[in-house]
C-alpha positions as CSV (number, residue, x, y, z in Angstrom):
1,M,89.0,-144.6,-3.5
2,K,88.9,-142.9,0.0
3,P,86.5,-143.8,2.8
4,L,83.6,-141.5,3.2
5,G,84.1,-139.0,6.0
6,S,87.3,-140.8,7.1
7,S,88.9,-140.1,10.5
8,E,91.1,-142.0,12.9
9,D,88.5,-142.7,15.5
10,Q,85.4,-143.3,13.4
11,F,84.7,-146.1,11.0
12,S,84.1,-144.9,7.5
13,F,82.6,-146.5,4.4
14,Y,84.0,-146.6,0.9
15,D,81.4,-145.3,-1.5
16,D,81.4,-148.5,-3.7
17,E,81.9,-151.0,-0.8
18,S,79.7,-154.0,-0.3
19,F,77.5,-154.6,2.7
20,N,79.3,-157.7,4.0
21,G,82.6,-156.2,3.1
22,A,81.9,-153.1,5.2
23,V,80.6,-155.2,8.2
24,A,83.6,-157.6,8.0
25,R,86.1,-154.7,7.9
26,W,84.4,-153.0,10.8
27,A,84.6,-156.3,12.8
28,A,88.3,-156.7,12.0
29,D,89.0,-153.2,13.2
30,A,87.1,-153.9,16.4
31,W,89.1,-157.2,16.9
32,I,85.9,-159.3,16.6
33,E,87.0,-162.6,15.1
34,R,83.7,-164.1,14.0
35,M,81.3,-162.1,11.8
36,L,78.4,-163.9,13.2
37,D,79.1,-162.2,16.5
38,V,78.2,-158.9,14.8
39,T,75.5,-159.9,12.4
40,R,73.4,-162.0,14.8
41,V,71.8,-158.7,15.9
42,A,70.4,-158.5,12.3
43,G,68.9,-162.0,12.6
44,V,71.7,-164.1,11.1
45,E,71.7,-167.6,12.5
46,W,74.5,-169.4,10.6
47,G,78.1,-168.1,10.2
48,H,78.5,-169.6,6.8
49,V,75.4,-167.9,5.4
50,Q,75.7,-164.2,6.1
51,T,72.2,-162.9,5.2
52,A,72.3,-159.5,7.0
53,A,72.4,-157.7,3.7
54,A,68.9,-159.1,3.0
55,A,67.5,-158.4,6.5
56,D,64.6,-156.2,7.2
57,E,65.2,-152.5,7.7
58,K,64.7,-152.7,11.5
59,D,67.3,-155.4,11.8
60,I,69.8,-153.5,9.7
61,R,69.2,-150.4,11.8
62,A,69.9,-152.6,14.9
63,L,73.1,-153.7,13.2
64,A,74.1,-150.1,12.5
65,A,73.5,-149.2,16.2
66,E,75.7,-152.1,17.2
67,M,78.4,-150.8,14.8
68,E,77.8,-147.2,15.9
69,V,77.5,-146.1,12.2
70,D,74.9,-144.1,10.3
71,P,72.1,-146.7,9.4
72,D,71.7,-145.0,6.0
73,D,75.2,-146.0,5.0
74,L,74.3,-149.7,5.6
75,L,70.7,-149.5,4.2
76,K,71.9,-148.2,0.8
77,R,74.2,-151.2,0.6
78,A,71.5,-153.7,1.5
79,M,70.3,-156.3,-1.0
80,P,66.8,-157.2,0.2
81,N,64.9,-160.2,-1.2
82,I,61.7,-159.2,-3.0
83,G,59.0,-161.0,-4.9
84,A,55.3,-161.2,-5.7
85,G,54.5,-163.4,-2.8
86,A,55.4,-163.5,0.9
87,G,58.7,-165.3,1.3
88,N,59.6,-165.2,-2.4
89,R,63.3,-165.1,-2.6
90,G,63.7,-165.4,-6.4
91,F,64.7,-161.7,-6.8
92,T,67.1,-159.3,-5.0
93,M,67.2,-155.6,-5.0
94,F,70.6,-154.1,-5.8
95,N,71.0,-150.3,-6.0
96,G,67.5,-149.9,-7.2
97,L,67.5,-152.8,-9.8
98,I,65.6,-156.0,-9.4
99,L,67.9,-158.8,-10.2
100,P,67.5,-162.6,-10.1
101,A,68.8,-163.9,-6.8
102,T,71.1,-166.3,-8.8
103,L,72.9,-163.2,-10.2
104,I,74.2,-162.2,-6.8
105,E,77.1,-163.9,-5.0
106,K,76.0,-164.1,-1.4
107,K,78.1,-166.8,0.2
108,R,81.5,-166.6,-1.5
109,R,83.9,-163.7,-1.1
110,R,85.3,-162.8,-4.6
111,F,88.3,-160.6,-4.9
112,A,91.0,-159.2,-7.2
113,P,94.5,-159.1,-5.7
114,A,95.6,-155.9,-7.5
115,A,92.5,-154.0,-6.3
116,L,93.0,-155.1,-2.7
117,R,96.6,-153.9,-2.9
118,A,95.3,-150.5,-4.1
119,A,92.7,-150.3,-1.4
120,P,91.8,-153.2,1.0
121,Y,88.0,-153.2,0.8
122,H,85.4,-155.4,-0.9
123,R,83.8,-153.8,-3.9
124,A,80.0,-154.2,-4.3
125,L,80.3,-155.1,-8.0
126,W,82.3,-158.2,-7.1
127,N,79.0,-159.7,-5.9
128,I,77.5,-159.4,-9.3
129,R,78.1,-162.7,-11.2
130,L,77.5,-160.9,-14.5
131,F,81.0,-159.5,-14.2
132,P,83.8,-162.1,-14.1
133,C,86.5,-159.6,-13.5
134,C,87.4,-156.6,-11.5
135,L,86.5,-153.5,-13.5
136,E,89.3,-151.5,-11.9
137,T,92.2,-153.9,-12.8
138,G,90.7,-156.3,-15.3
139,Q,91.8,-159.2,-13.2
140,I,89.6,-162.3,-13.2
141,L,87.9,-162.5,-9.8
142,L,89.1,-165.3,-7.4
143,D,87.2,-166.9,-4.5
144,R,90.0,-169.0,-3.2
145,C,93.4,-168.3,-1.5
146,G,96.4,-168.6,-3.8
147,S,98.7,-169.9,-1.1
148,E,100.0,-173.4,-1.6
149,D,99.7,-174.0,2.2
150,C,96.0,-173.2,2.2
151,E,93.4,-175.9,2.1
152,G,91.9,-174.2,-0.9
153,R,88.3,-173.9,0.3
154,A,86.1,-171.1,-1.1
155,L,86.4,-167.9,0.9
156,G,83.3,-166.7,2.7
157,W,82.3,-164.3,5.5
158,R,82.9,-166.5,8.6
159,H,86.0,-165.0,10.0
160,T,87.0,-161.3,10.1
161,L,90.7,-161.4,9.8
162,G,90.9,-158.6,7.2
163,I,89.4,-158.3,3.8
164,D,92.9,-158.8,2.2
165,S,93.6,-161.9,4.4
166,C,92.5,-165.6,3.9
167,E,90.0,-166.6,6.6
168,F,91.6,-170.1,6.8
169,C,95.4,-169.6,6.7
170,M,95.7,-165.8,7.1
171,S,97.8,-165.6,3.9
172,D,98.0,-162.3,2.1
173,L,95.3,-162.4,-0.7
174,T,97.1,-159.6,-2.6
175,A,99.9,-162.1,-3.4
176,S,97.4,-164.4,-5.3
177,E,97.9,-164.7,-9.0
178,T,95.1,-164.5,-11.6
179,A,94.7,-163.9,-15.3
180,E,93.3,-160.7,-16.9
181,I,90.6,-159.8,-19.3
182,P,91.7,-157.8,-22.3
183,V,91.8,-154.0,-21.7
184,D,89.4,-153.1,-24.5
185,L,86.9,-155.7,-23.2
186,V,87.1,-154.4,-19.7
187,A,86.4,-150.9,-21.0
188,Q,83.2,-152.2,-22.6
189,L,82.1,-153.9,-19.4
190,R,82.6,-150.7,-17.4
191,T,79.8,-149.1,-19.5
192,V,77.5,-152.0,-18.6
193,A,78.6,-151.6,-15.0
194,D,77.4,-148.0,-14.9
195,L,73.9,-149.4,-15.1
196,F,74.4,-150.7,-11.6
197,S,75.5,-147.4,-10.2
198,P,72.8,-144.9,-9.1
199,T,75.1,-142.0,-9.9
200,R,76.2,-143.2,-13.4
201,R,73.0,-145.0,-14.5
202,V,71.7,-142.0,-16.5
203,S,74.9,-141.9,-18.5
204,A,74.7,-145.6,-19.3
205,L,71.0,-145.3,-20.3
206,S,71.7,-142.4,-22.6
207,S,73.5,-144.6,-25.1
208,L,70.4,-146.9,-25.4
209,P,67.3,-146.4,-27.5
210,A,64.4,-144.7,-25.6
211,A,62.3,-147.9,-25.6
212,I,65.0,-149.8,-23.7
213,A,66.0,-146.9,-21.3
214,L,62.8,-147.2,-19.3
215,N,62.1,-147.7,-15.6
216,D,65.4,-146.4,-14.5
217,G,67.4,-149.2,-16.1
218,Q,65.2,-152.1,-15.1
219,V,64.1,-152.8,-18.7
220,A,67.7,-152.6,-19.9
221,I,69.0,-155.2,-17.3
222,D,66.1,-157.5,-18.0
223,L,66.7,-157.4,-21.7
224,L,70.5,-157.9,-21.2
225,L,70.0,-161.0,-19.2
226,R,67.6,-162.4,-21.8
227,L,70.1,-161.7,-24.6
228,L,73.1,-163.5,-23.0
229,P,72.1,-167.0,-24.2
230,V,71.3,-165.6,-27.7
231,V,74.8,-164.3,-27.9
232,D,76.4,-167.4,-26.4
233,P,74.0,-170.5,-26.2
234,S,76.4,-172.2,-23.7
235,L,75.2,-169.7,-21.1
236,R,71.7,-171.2,-21.1
237,A,72.8,-174.1,-18.9
238,L,74.7,-171.7,-16.7
239,R,72.1,-169.0,-16.3
240,N,71.7,-169.8,-12.6
241,R,75.4,-170.2,-11.9
242,L,77.2,-167.7,-14.1
243,Q,80.2,-167.9,-11.7
244,D,81.0,-171.3,-13.3
245,A,81.0,-169.8,-16.9
246,D,84.3,-169.2,-18.7
247,P,85.3,-165.7,-17.6
248,L,86.4,-164.5,-21.0
249,G,83.4,-166.0,-22.8
250,L,81.0,-164.4,-20.3
251,A,82.7,-161.0,-20.6
252,K,82.4,-161.2,-24.4
253,A,78.8,-162.2,-24.2
254,V,77.9,-159.3,-21.8
255,A,79.8,-156.8,-24.0
256,A,78.2,-158.2,-27.2
257,S,74.7,-158.1,-25.6
258,W,75.2,-154.4,-24.6
259,K,76.4,-153.5,-28.1
260,M,73.4,-155.2,-29.6
261,M,71.1,-153.2,-27.3
262,R,72.8,-149.9,-28.3
263,N,72.0,-150.7,-32.0
264,W,68.5,-152.1,-31.4
265,P,66.8,-153.6,-33.3
266,Q,69.3,-153.8,-36.1
267,G,72.0,-155.2,-33.7
268,F,69.8,-158.2,-33.0
269,S,69.3,-158.9,-36.7
270,D,73.0,-158.5,-37.5
271,L,73.8,-161.2,-34.9
272,V,71.2,-163.8,-35.5
273,T,70.6,-163.6,-39.3
274,P,74.1,-165.0,-40.2
275,K,73.5,-167.9,-37.8
276,V,70.1,-168.7,-39.5
277,A,71.7,-168.3,-42.9
278,G,74.6,-170.7,-42.1
279,R,72.5,-173.3,-40.2
280,A,73.3,-177.0,-40.9
281,E,69.7,-178.2,-40.5
282,R,66.5,-176.9,-42.1
283,H,63.9,-175.2,-39.9
284,R,66.5,-174.6,-37.1
285,D,67.7,-171.2,-36.0
286,G,71.4,-172.1,-36.1
287,N,71.7,-170.9,-32.5
288,S,70.7,-174.0,-30.5
289,G,67.1,-172.7,-30.4
290,E,68.0,-169.6,-28.4
291,T,66.9,-167.2,-31.0
292,I,63.4,-168.7,-31.2
293,R,63.2,-169.0,-27.4
294,F,64.0,-165.3,-27.1
295,L,61.4,-164.3,-29.7
296,K,58.8,-166.2,-27.8
297,T,59.5,-164.3,-24.6
298,G,56.3,-162.7,-23.5
299,Q,54.2,-165.3,-25.2
300,S,55.4,-168.3,-23.2
301,S,56.9,-166.6,-20.1
302,V,56.0,-163.9,-17.7
303,V,57.9,-160.7,-18.2
304,S,57.2,-157.0,-17.7
305,A,54.9,-155.3,-20.2
306,A,57.7,-153.0,-21.3
307,L,60.0,-156.0,-22.1
308,A,57.2,-157.9,-23.8
309,G,56.5,-154.8,-25.9
310,I,60.1,-154.5,-27.0
311,I,60.4,-158.1,-28.0
312,G,56.9,-158.0,-29.6
313,D,57.9,-155.0,-31.7
314,L,61.1,-156.8,-32.8
315,R,59.2,-159.9,-33.8
316,N,56.8,-157.8,-35.9
317,E,59.7,-156.6,-38.0
318,F,60.0,-160.0,-39.7
319,D,56.9,-162.1,-38.7
320,L,54.8,-163.1,-41.7
321,R,51.9,-163.5,-39.3
322,G,52.3,-160.1,-37.7
323,E,51.1,-156.6,-38.3
324,K,53.7,-155.9,-41.1
325,A,53.2,-159.2,-42.9
326,E,52.2,-157.7,-46.3
327,E,55.1,-155.2,-46.2
328,I,57.6,-157.9,-45.4
329,A,56.3,-160.3,-48.1
330,Q,56.7,-157.6,-50.7
331,G,60.4,-157.0,-49.8
332,I,61.7,-160.6,-49.8
333,L,62.4,-163.4,-52.3
334,P,62.9,-167.1,-51.7
335,I,66.0,-168.9,-52.8
336,K,64.5,-170.6,-55.8
337,T,63.3,-167.3,-57.2
338,V,66.7,-165.7,-56.6
339,G,68.4,-168.6,-58.4
340,R,66.2,-168.1,-61.5
341,I,66.8,-164.4,-61.5
342,L,70.6,-164.7,-61.2
343,G,70.9,-167.8,-63.4
344,M,72.4,-170.0,-60.7
345,G,71.5,-173.1,-58.8
346,T,70.1,-172.9,-55.2
347,A,73.3,-174.5,-53.8
348,E,75.4,-171.7,-55.4
349,V,73.1,-169.0,-54.1
350,A,73.1,-170.5,-50.6
351,Q,76.9,-170.6,-50.6
352,L,77.0,-166.9,-51.6
353,R,74.6,-166.2,-48.7
354,R,76.8,-168.1,-46.2
355,A,79.8,-166.2,-47.5
356,K,77.8,-163.0,-46.8
357,V,78.1,-162.0,-50.5
358,L,74.3,-161.8,-50.6
359,S,72.6,-160.4,-47.6
360,A,69.9,-162.4,-45.8
361,R,66.7,-161.1,-44.4
362,L,65.3,-162.8,-41.3
363,V,61.7,-164.0,-41.6
364,L,59.4,-165.9,-39.3
365,D,57.3,-167.9,-41.7
366,E,53.7,-169.0,-41.3
367,M,54.8,-172.0,-39.3
368,G,56.7,-169.9,-36.8
369,R,60.1,-171.0,-38.2
370,L,63.0,-168.7,-38.8
371,Q,63.9,-168.6,-42.5
372,P,66.7,-166.7,-44.3
373,M,65.2,-164.9,-47.2
374,F,66.7,-162.5,-49.8
375,D,66.2,-158.8,-50.1
376,R,64.1,-158.1,-53.3
377,H,65.6,-154.7,-53.9
378,E,69.2,-156.0,-53.7
379,I,68.5,-158.9,-56.0
380,E,66.8,-156.7,-58.6
381,N,69.7,-154.3,-58.6
382,I,72.1,-157.2,-59.1
383,A,70.0,-158.4,-62.0
384,K,70.1,-155.0,-63.7
385,G,73.9,-155.0,-63.3
386,I,74.2,-158.5,-64.8
387,S,72.3,-157.4,-67.9
388,S,74.7,-154.6,-68.6
389,R,78.0,-155.8,-67.2
390,L,81.4,-156.1,-68.9
391,G,84.4,-157.7,-67.2
392,V,87.7,-155.7,-67.2
393,D,89.3,-158.4,-69.4
394,S,86.6,-158.1,-72.0
395,L,86.8,-154.3,-71.6
396,A,90.5,-154.4,-72.3
397,W,90.0,-156.4,-75.5
398,K,87.2,-154.1,-76.6
399,L,89.4,-151.0,-76.1
400,G,92.6,-152.6,-77.4
401,M,94.7,-152.3,-74.3
402,S,96.0,-154.4,-71.4
403,R,93.8,-155.5,-68.5
404,N,96.0,-153.2,-66.3
405,G,95.0,-150.3,-68.6
406,A,91.3,-151.1,-68.2
407,E,91.8,-151.3,-64.4
408,Q,93.3,-147.8,-64.5
409,L,90.3,-146.4,-66.3
410,V,88.2,-147.8,-63.5
411,E,90.6,-146.5,-60.8
412,T,90.5,-143.0,-62.3
413,G,86.7,-142.9,-62.1
414,L,86.2,-142.8,-65.9
415,L,84.3,-146.1,-65.8
416,E,81.7,-147.1,-63.3
417,L,82.6,-150.2,-61.3
418,L,79.8,-152.6,-60.2
419,H,80.6,-152.5,-56.5
420,H,78.4,-155.3,-55.1
421,P,80.6,-158.2,-54.0
422,F,78.3,-160.6,-55.9
423,F,80.0,-159.6,-59.2
424,L,83.6,-160.4,-58.1
425,A,82.5,-163.6,-56.3
426,R,80.4,-164.8,-59.4
427,Y,82.8,-163.8,-62.2
428,G,86.2,-163.7,-60.5
429,I,87.2,-160.3,-62.0
430,P,85.9,-156.7,-61.6
431,Q,82.8,-155.8,-63.7
432,V,81.9,-152.4,-65.1
433,T,78.7,-151.0,-66.5
434,A,78.3,-150.9,-70.3
435,A,76.6,-147.5,-70.0
436,S,79.8,-145.9,-68.6
437,I,81.9,-147.4,-71.4
438,D,79.5,-146.0,-74.0
439,A,79.6,-142.6,-72.2
440,V,83.4,-142.5,-72.3
441,L,83.5,-143.5,-76.0
442,G,80.9,-140.8,-76.7
443,R,83.0,-138.2,-74.9
444,L,86.1,-139.3,-76.9
445,D,84.2,-138.7,-80.2
446,R,83.2,-135.2,-79.1
447,A,86.7,-134.4,-77.9
448,A,88.4,-135.6,-81.2
449,V,88.8,-132.3,-83.0
450,L,92.3,-132.8,-84.6
451,A,92.4,-132.4,-88.3
452,A,93.9,-135.0,-90.6
453,E,97.6,-134.4,-91.4
454,D,100.7,-136.4,-92.3
455,K,102.4,-136.4,-88.9
456,L,99.6,-138.2,-87.0
457,I,100.4,-141.6,-85.5
458,P,98.0,-144.2,-83.9
459,L,97.9,-144.2,-80.1
460,S,98.7,-147.9,-80.2
461,T,102.1,-146.9,-81.7
462,A,102.6,-143.7,-79.7
463,I,102.2,-145.6,-76.4
464,K,105.4,-147.4,-77.1
465,V,107.3,-144.3,-76.2
466,I,107.0,-145.7,-72.7
467,G,108.7,-149.1,-72.1
468,G,109.5,-151.4,-69.3
469,K,106.5,-150.4,-67.1
470,P,102.7,-150.4,-67.3
471,K,101.3,-147.9,-69.7
472,P,99.5,-145.0,-68.0
473,W,96.2,-145.5,-69.9
474,G,94.2,-143.9,-67.2
475,A,96.1,-140.6,-67.4
476,I,96.2,-140.7,-71.2
477,F,92.4,-141.1,-71.5
478,G,92.0,-138.3,-69.0
479,K,94.1,-136.0,-71.2
480,L,92.3,-137.1,-74.4
481,L,88.9,-136.3,-72.8
482,D,89.9,-132.9,-71.4
483,G,91.5,-131.9,-74.7
484,S,95.0,-131.5,-73.3
485,L,96.1,-134.3,-75.7
486,P,94.5,-133.4,-79.0
487,C,93.4,-136.4,-81.1
488,R,91.6,-137.6,-84.1
489,I,89.4,-140.7,-84.3
490,E,89.2,-142.6,-87.6
491,P,86.1,-144.6,-88.4
492,G,86.3,-148.3,-88.8
493,A,86.0,-151.7,-86.9
494,K,89.4,-151.5,-85.2
495,T,89.7,-151.0,-81.5
496,P,89.6,-147.4,-80.2
497,V,93.3,-147.4,-79.4
498,R,94.1,-148.2,-83.0
499,R,91.6,-145.6,-84.4
500,I,92.8,-142.8,-82.1
501,F,95.6,-140.7,-83.7
502,I,97.7,-138.0,-82.1
503,S,100.3,-135.6,-83.4
504,R,103.9,-136.8,-83.3
505,K,104.9,-133.6,-81.5
506,D,102.7,-134.6,-78.6
507,L,104.7,-137.7,-77.8
508,S,106.4,-135.8,-75.0
509,I,103.1,-135.4,-73.2
510,I,102.7,-139.2,-73.0
511,E,106.4,-139.7,-72.2
512,G,106.1,-137.3,-69.3
513,L,103.2,-138.9,-67.6
514,G,103.9,-140.3,-64.2
515,A,104.0,-143.9,-63.1
516,V,100.9,-145.9,-62.5
517,R,99.7,-145.6,-58.8
518,N,100.3,-148.8,-56.9
519,T,97.8,-148.1,-54.1
520,P,94.4,-148.1,-55.8
521,N,91.2,-147.0,-54.0
522,R,88.5,-148.2,-56.3
523,I,89.8,-151.5,-57.6
524,A,92.3,-154.1,-56.7
525,F,94.8,-154.4,-59.6
526,S,95.8,-157.9,-60.8
527,D,99.3,-159.0,-60.1
528,L,99.2,-161.5,-63.0
529,L,99.5,-160.7,-66.7
530,S,98.6,-162.5,-69.9
531,K,101.3,-162.8,-72.5
532,A,99.6,-160.1,-74.5
533,D,99.7,-157.7,-71.5
534,A,103.3,-158.6,-70.9
535,G,104.0,-157.7,-74.6
536,E,102.4,-154.3,-74.1
537,I,104.8,-153.5,-71.2
538,L,107.9,-154.8,-73.0
539,N,106.8,-153.3,-76.4
540,V,107.2,-156.6,-78.2
541,G,104.9,-158.8,-80.3
542,P,103.4,-162.2,-79.6
543,H,106.3,-164.2,-81.1
544,E,108.8,-162.5,-78.9
545,V,106.7,-162.9,-75.8
546,T,106.2,-166.6,-76.5
547,E,110.0,-167.0,-76.8
548,L,110.7,-164.9,-73.7
549,F,108.4,-166.9,-71.4
550,A,108.6,-170.3,-73.0
551,D,109.9,-171.8,-69.8
552,V,107.1,-170.5,-67.6
553,P,104.6,-173.4,-67.0
554,T,100.9,-173.0,-67.5
555,R,99.2,-173.3,-64.1
556,Q,97.0,-176.3,-63.4
557,G,93.4,-175.6,-64.5
558,E,94.4,-172.5,-66.6
559,R,94.1,-172.3,-70.4
560,A,96.8,-169.7,-70.8
561,K,100.0,-168.6,-69.0
562,C,99.7,-166.1,-66.2
563,L,102.9,-164.1,-65.8
564,P,103.8,-162.3,-62.5
565,M,103.9,-158.5,-62.9
566,A,107.1,-158.3,-60.9
567,D,108.9,-160.7,-63.3
568,V,107.8,-158.7,-66.4
569,M,108.8,-155.4,-64.8
570,S,112.2,-156.8,-63.9
571,L,112.7,-157.9,-67.5
572,G,111.5,-154.5,-68.8
573,S,114.0,-152.7,-66.5
574,R,116.9,-154.4,-68.3
575,H,115.6,-154.2,-71.9
576,I,114.6,-151.5,-74.4
577,T,113.2,-152.1,-77.8
578,S,114.1,-150.3,-81.0
579,A,110.5,-149.1,-81.1
580,E,110.9,-147.2,-77.9
581,L,114.3,-145.9,-78.9
582,G,112.9,-144.6,-82.2
583,L,110.0,-142.8,-80.7
584,R,112.1,-141.2,-78.0
585,R,114.7,-140.1,-80.5
586,N,112.2,-139.1,-83.1
587,V,113.7,-141.5,-85.7
588,S,112.4,-144.6,-87.5
589,V,112.5,-148.0,-85.9
590,Q,114.9,-149.2,-88.5
591,K,117.4,-146.3,-87.8
592,A,117.1,-146.8,-84.1
593,Y,117.9,-150.5,-84.5
594,R,120.9,-149.9,-86.8
595,D,122.3,-147.1,-84.6
596,A,122.1,-149.3,-81.6
597,L,124.0,-152.1,-83.3
598,L,126.6,-149.7,-84.7
599,S,127.2,-148.0,-81.4
600,G,127.9,-151.3,-79.7
601,V,124.8,-151.4,-77.5
602,P,124.5,-155.1,-76.4
603,Y,121.5,-156.9,-77.9
604,L,120.1,-159.1,-75.2
605,G,117.5,-161.1,-77.1
606,P,113.8,-161.0,-78.1
607,A,113.2,-158.2,-75.5
608,G,115.6,-155.9,-77.2
609,F,118.8,-154.0,-76.3
610,C,120.4,-153.3,-72.9
611,R,118.4,-150.4,-71.5
612,A,121.2,-148.9,-69.4
613,S,123.6,-148.8,-72.3
614,A,121.1,-147.5,-74.8
615,V,119.9,-144.7,-72.5
616,A,123.5,-143.7,-71.7
617,K,124.4,-143.5,-75.5
618,F,121.2,-142.0,-76.9
619,L,118.9,-140.5,-74.3
620,I,121.0,-138.5,-71.9
């Protein structure tokens, strides 16, 4: 940043320089040791309280004349005290914004070492306690010298030894060390800081709703300050001394408040509703009372009409005593009613709400207390899903395939998954709609046009042409439905996989199908298999599976063994059954078995022969 109109003989201001910083730098250039010797022309009486920035216009013009500078350059940096009554010093004007006087640092000289190294002048924003760090460098602002030889008192504006020098020991302030705020957080603070700049204010306000972007930013800053303790209740006690707040915590609160304002009013609801839903005590707001205090703003405190209107409109969105009471009441359900609809106890329902499985709707009840209610539309849709749901394990049993196969049908989009997180949280496994199952089975019946002939084999047998890996049920059903794998469906009570018949000559179609995709988009595939599902991968029956995995313990709390997919796949990569060999060679199972024995293919046990040896002898 370069000084405005810089020259060797004339003092020049930096465009974002503070009032006291500019005067102190001028005094240092003029070899004036005490700042009071300059500012007493503007009515300053005490060296440790430099109040020239808040002086009357005539006094500031007198100071400008003393400094031989353009008075407008000083006046635009002034921070006059304003208020409703004479002598009221509760508010200060800063770049056209009316701020609480406690938000302005007037006595201490805050600085960032890296910024002073880049350009030795005092930035005006360093006086705003709302920002705990320098927005150029991200460094947390200091107000004390970092030298070990210094007495460590807070820096002020007494002596004019240079902005980058300690006024007590003359140490170089740029050598001081300080922590930094994360880069992404500093970037968010810069957007807020634009509100304090007359040239960038319009850009900052353009990201806010029209109701907040009023009065040239005044409503926005008023709302921001009111929201800080809602975001971080610990700031309530520090509202008049934000300089004592934890820098990182303050920075996060400012950024979160601005983000809430950009998404107003939904941003407010998104923040406070989970706190109300997760409260430990009834009839509390879960936020140390700050949410209720904010909502009462305008009723119990004096604020501008615009701010009162914004908060009043927000309150009407969920106040059962407000203008939209009837509409709100029709869209919510209490917890007991939800429990009855879902067939659960209130404790279970409350736990699902705390886990954000069920969304909560914020409501101000007739007693003025915040209550977390439930969205009627959401609960009714869940109830419809419950009445027609089917878990993927039950679906697999109904179709006659493994759970992995049923999951593939969901992944390929053939079956409709119930996406609401309630179903997975409540039942532990993905759920699908019964209507989509009936639709697929109906499509299969219409696609089954193959005539009866001697060379048809059931799909449950044909699938064994693939071994040692999950069966590609999703791809197979896709081909059955589009007619590229002709089939015939026999009537009866058996599962569809046992009633679907295909031509033996079409075994190559199944054998040529690719591997099952391992990166699903619609559903998370289970990594654990039942013994029956493991048998499908290995092409063996229940007795063989029991023998193969006899040493695998049943997990505590489980009624059946759960086998890791990786272990089953590893076993399948080493073994091949005579059923797979027969189908791939187009011979009977018995012949495939005898040929393997006669050819010296090692028999490894219940899972069959050595796959590598059998493939080398018969399938290459």
